[in-house]
N, C-alpha and C positions, 0 to 999 in steps of 0.2 A: 454582407458580413465581413469582418476584418479578422486578421490573425496576427499574433505576435510571433517573434522569431526565436524566443528563448524557452528553454525547459530546464528543469533541475538536473544537475550533473549526473545524479545516480541513474537517471533514465536516459541521459544522453551518452553515457559511456558504459560499456560492459565491464564486468569484473576483470577481464583480461586486458583491459586498456583499449579495446576496439570501440570506436565511437560510432554513433548513428550517422549515416551519411546525409540523410535528408528527411528525417522523420517528421519534422515540424515546420517545414517551409510553407509559407502561405501560398497555396496553389489550388487550382480547381480540383473538384472531387472526381471528375471524369478523366481517366487516363487516355492517352492516344491509343489507337487500336494496334495491338502488337502483331507481329508476324505470326502465322500459324506455327505451333510448336514443332510440328513434324519437319518444317522447312528450315528450322534454325540448326545450322551445322555445328556451331561452337558456342560454348557458354560465354556470356558477356565478359567474364573475368579473363577470358582468353581471346578477346577481340570480337566476339559475335555480338549481334544486336540484343539489347536487354528485352526481357519479356514485358516490362512496364517502363514506359518512358515519361509518364506524368507522375506527379506527386500525390500524396494522400491529403485528406482534409487537414487544414491547419488548426491549431489550438492556441489560445482559447477562442471561443466563439462569442462575439459581442456585437451590439448595435446601439441605436440611440437610447435604448432603455438604460444601459449601463452608463452612458454619458450623462443622461439626465439624473441618474441616481447619485453619481459622484458630484455633479455640479450642485445638486440640491444640498448636500452636506456642506460643500465649500461655501455656498452663499449663506447658509444658516449661521456659520461661525461656531457651531457646536460640533466639534470634531472628536471629543472625548466621550466614551460611553456613559460617564457619570453625568453629562450635561445634555446629551442628545437621545433621541428615541430609537435610532435604527438598530442598534445591537439588541436591545430588548425585543424589538419587533422580529428580528431574525430568530432569536432564541425561541420565541413562541411559535413561529412558523415552522422551524426545523423540528421542534418537539412534536408538533402536530403531524407533520409529514412522516416522521419516523415512528409515531405511536408511542412516545415516551412522555412521562409526566413532567420531567424537568430537563432543562438544557442550560449549560454554562458555556458561553462562547469564550474561546481562548485565543492567544496570539498565534498558535500553530498546533499541529497535531502532537508535537513533542510536549508542548505545554499542557495539553489535555491529559496525556499520560502522566506527566509529572504531578499535576494537580490531583489526579485520581489517586496515585500512591500517597500523596501528602494528605488528602482527605481521609484516607484509610489509616493514617498514622503508621505507615510502613517505613522502617528505617534501619539503623544499625542493628545487626544480629539476625535480621530476617532474611529468608531465602525467597526468591521470586522465580517461578518457572516461566520459560519463554522458548520459542522455537529458534533454531539457528538460521533458518531461511527467512530473513526479514531485514528491513532497513535498520541501520545502526541505532536510530532513535529509541527503538524498543529496549535496547540494551542500555543506552546512555542514561535513561531516566532511572533505571535501577541503581546504577553506579552513583548517580547524583544524590540518591538517598542513602548511600552507604549500605545498601542491601547487597546480598550475594546472588548473582545471577546463576541459575541452574538451567542448562539447555537440555531439552528433550528432542530426540532425533526427528527427522522429517519422514513423512509418508511419501514415498517416491511417486505414487500414482496421482496424488492430489496436490502435491507441493505444500500441503499444510502440515502443522505439527501432528505427530503420530499420537493421537489421544490414548491409544491403548498402552502407551509407555509412560503416561503421566503419573499414574498411581505409584509406580516403582521409584519415581524420583522424589516423592514426598518424604519429608523428615519432620521432626518436631519443631524445626525452625521455619518450615514453609508457611508463608503468610499470604501469598497470592499466586495465581496463575494468570499469565497474559497470553491467551490464544490470539494469534494474528490471522485475520481473515485475508489471506494473501491473494493479491491479484484481482480481487473482486469476488472470489469464491467464499466459502465458509468453512471454518474448522468444525470438527465433530463436537458440537456443543452438548449433545446428549450425554456422551461419555464424560466430557470434562466437567459438566455441571454435577453429574452424579458423584464423581470422585470428590469434587469440592464440597458437596453437601455432607459427605461422610466425615469430614475432618473436624470442623468446617474451615474452609479456605476461601478467600475472596477471589472473584473472577473479574478481571478487567479485559473487556473485549477491545483489541486493537483493530478497529474497523476503518483505519485511515485510508485504505484502498477499496473500500466496499460500500460506498453510498448506494442505498436502495437494494443491496443484496438481502436475501431472506434465508432464515432457518425455520423450516416448518411454517412458512407463511408469516413469520414475524420478522421485522427488520433486524438484521444483525446490529449489534450495539445497544439493543434494548432487552437482551436476554440475561446477561450477566449483571453483576453489581453496578458496573458502569460500562459505557461504550465510548470509545474515543475516535474522533474523526479528524481528518486533515483536509484543509482547503487550499493547500499549496498549489503552485501553478500547474503542475502536471495532473492534478486530481480531477475526477469527474464533476465535482462541484468546486469551483475555483474562485479565489479572490486574491491570488498572488501568494499570500501567507495568511493562514488562519486555521482555527480548529474549534472543536466543540466536545463537551462531555454530555452524554445522556445518562440519566438514571431514573429509576422509579422509586428510589429511597429518599424521602424528603430530608431526613437528617443528614444523609451523606451529601445531598445536593447543597445544603448549607455549608458543610465543611469544605467541600470542593470549591465553592464560590469564594469562601473566605481565603482559602489558600491562594487562589489566583488573583486576589484583590488585596494583597498585603494585610490580610487579617481583618478586612472590613466587610461587613455583611451588606446584603442588598438594600436594607433600610437605611444605611448610613450614607449620607451625601454631603458634599461640600466640605466645610471645615469642622465637621463633627468627627472628632478623633476617638471613636470607640472601636475596640478591637475584639475579635472572637477567635476561638481555635488556638492553634499553636504556631508552628513554623509556617511561613507564608512567603509569597513572592508577588511581583507584578507581572502577570501573564495575560493582560486584558487585550481584547480585540478593539480596534478603533471604529468610529462611526463610518468612516469611508469604506472599510471592509464589510461592515454590516449591511450597508446600502448596496454594495456590489453583489453580495451574496443573495440578497432579496431579488435582485434583477436576474441573476444567474439561475435562480430556482425556477423561473418561469419556463425554462426549456429542459430541465433535468430529466423529467419523465419521458419526453419524446426522444431525447438522446439515448436514454437507457433502453427504450424499446428498439431503437435502431441497432444498438450494440447486441441486444438479445438475439435479434434475427440473424445478424451477420456472424456472431460468435457461434450460434448453433449450426449455421450453414457451413462455416469454415471447419467446424468439428467433423461434419460428415465428409467433407472433401479430404481432409488430412488423415482421417482414420483409415482411408483406403490406400494410403501410401506406406509401403513397408518401411519400418525404421523411424516413423514419425508417430509419437504418442502424445496427443493432446491431454492436458491436465484433466483428470477425472473429477467430477463433483460427487460428494457424498449424497446418499439418497435424501438426507434431511435438508440439503441445500435446494430450496425451491425457487431461488432466483440468483443468478450470477450477475455481478455488476460489471464484469469484463473491464476492469481497470487495466489489466494486462491480459493478452492472449498468450498462454504459455504452453510449450510442448517440450517433450524430451526427444533428443536426437540420438539414434543408434547408428554409429559409424559402420557397424558390421553389414548393414543393408545398403551402404553407400560406398562399397569397395574399400572400406577402411579410411575414407576421407575424414580428417579430423573435424571436430566441432567448430574450431576457430576458422578453418578453411571453408567449411560449409557456410558459416556466417558471412565471411568475406564474399563468397560466390553469390549468396542470396542478396546481399546489398548491391552487388554489381548488376543484378537482374532488376534493380529498381525497387526492392523490398527492404526497407529499413528494419533492422533487428538488432538484438543485443544478447549477450551471454548471461545477463542477469547477475545475481548476487554471488559473491565468494563466501566461503565458510566463515560465518561471523564468529563462531566459537573458537576459531583458530587465530583470531587477530592478536597480534603481539601486545597491543595496548592494554588488553585485559590483564595479562600477566603483570605488566608494569603497574597497573592500578591496584591489583591484589597485593602486590609487594610494597605498596606505598606505606608510609608511616601510619596513616589513619586506619587502613584496613588491617595492618599488623596489630594495632592496638585493640581492634574489635574482635577479630576472629582467631581461633587457635591456629598455630603454625601448621599442624597436621592437615587441617581443613584446606588451607591455602596450597600446601604442597601437593595434595591429592586432587586438586581442582581439575587439572587438565585431563587426567585419566577418567575422572568421574563424568566429565563433560564431552567425551568423545562421541561423535555423531557420524558413524560410517555411511549411513544411508544418505545423509545430507551431503557428504563429500561426493558421492556418486551423482546426486542431483545437480550440484554445482558444476560438475564436469560435463553434463549432458543437456542442461536447460537452454532453451532459446525463447526470447520474449519478442512480442510485437506490442506496440502501445495502443491505448484505447482510442486515440483519434483515428487510427487506421480502420476501426470498425464503424466509423461514422459515414463511410462512403456507400457505394452501391454494391449490389450482388456481384457484378462483374469484377469489382476490385478483389473480392475473395477468390474468384476463379483464377485471377492472375497470380495471387499468392501461391495457390496450389500448383498452377502451371510452372511457376519458377522453381518450386521444390522438385517437381517431377523432372524438369529439365536438368537440374543439378544431379539428380540421381542417375539419369540416363548417361550423363557424361562424367560421373564421379571418378572413374579410373583415370580419365584424361586430366581432370582437375588435380588429382593427387600426384600425378607424375611431375 
């Protein structure tokens, strides 16, 4: 197996500007045997030997199957989805894998979200609910449609949107809710879907980080009106850049397809210039990416089982360390995809050692980690966007002036100050790798006062 050296910057750097030291280097999965914890006198950050001296499994994983898939497309000369079969084949295979009736492959996860909103005709004057703890793309697609983003605070224990607060955020302008299945877990879909049904309001599942995750034994992304996935380089199913929309609504599938294909339907090929729907864009996947995804799908279930086992084992280890709180799953989450392993850090149990200093010390022990997202609802560009000419023409001045107060998310502020992330490739190793992660954290806790000094 081979590995690439690059990952997307949002997973390569934390919100505070601290970068991963070596999360994705192409190295053997088995680390060198560390010195016994009791014999380590000083933390690695202060000159002692690190708990782990080897790296974690590299990402992506590929072999001759991916090479043959790409070469087959190259030699065919049919590189565009309109002339080749690979994207269509992937759509059918992914829909079957996930248990959905329809799949539309897109250029990336952002495109999937954008086309979902477009297929639902959401636009100026509409409000769309989203969580503040998510990648910026979830917000950008709302702004791209000139809709108004409305943030609902986070649930500290799960890192997901607090579904109990969604109903209070609804207004007569609300057109959609975008729950994000953050890190591989699942948002509380029971509560969100019930709120949405009462209005009615569309539900777009942002499952870009949750391939094969489940809510009550159904794949996430197949429960709402649409489900959106990303196949970007960091994702558990990966073709560098790519995405997909899943839906069980045939009419919505037609509209989303037309939106992603410049208003052209599936039956329109070549120089047949017939159009359907309304606004549209070119958000298509290429044949190369479709072929690569078909090859990558061969190993996705085995990789998911590996992460399942290691994630559950690491939970048991870390739950026994005071001050470390692994992200909890809702009872309805019957499978976690473990795109991220996330926990909250409580400095009070580490002699007041700051979260950033803890992360620095953990990296020094050979455990790559990140501080995760910053508060998205506080980003200055949102205010600049809302005060732009276009938004001022659409929305009442009072609505824009009161936006910041309405969108305060105090629980999310706390989450962003305390979160720590490990990436999915770290869960592809062996049971001993998880022991070393826990050993490193225990070591830091033992010497926290010395690290703080």
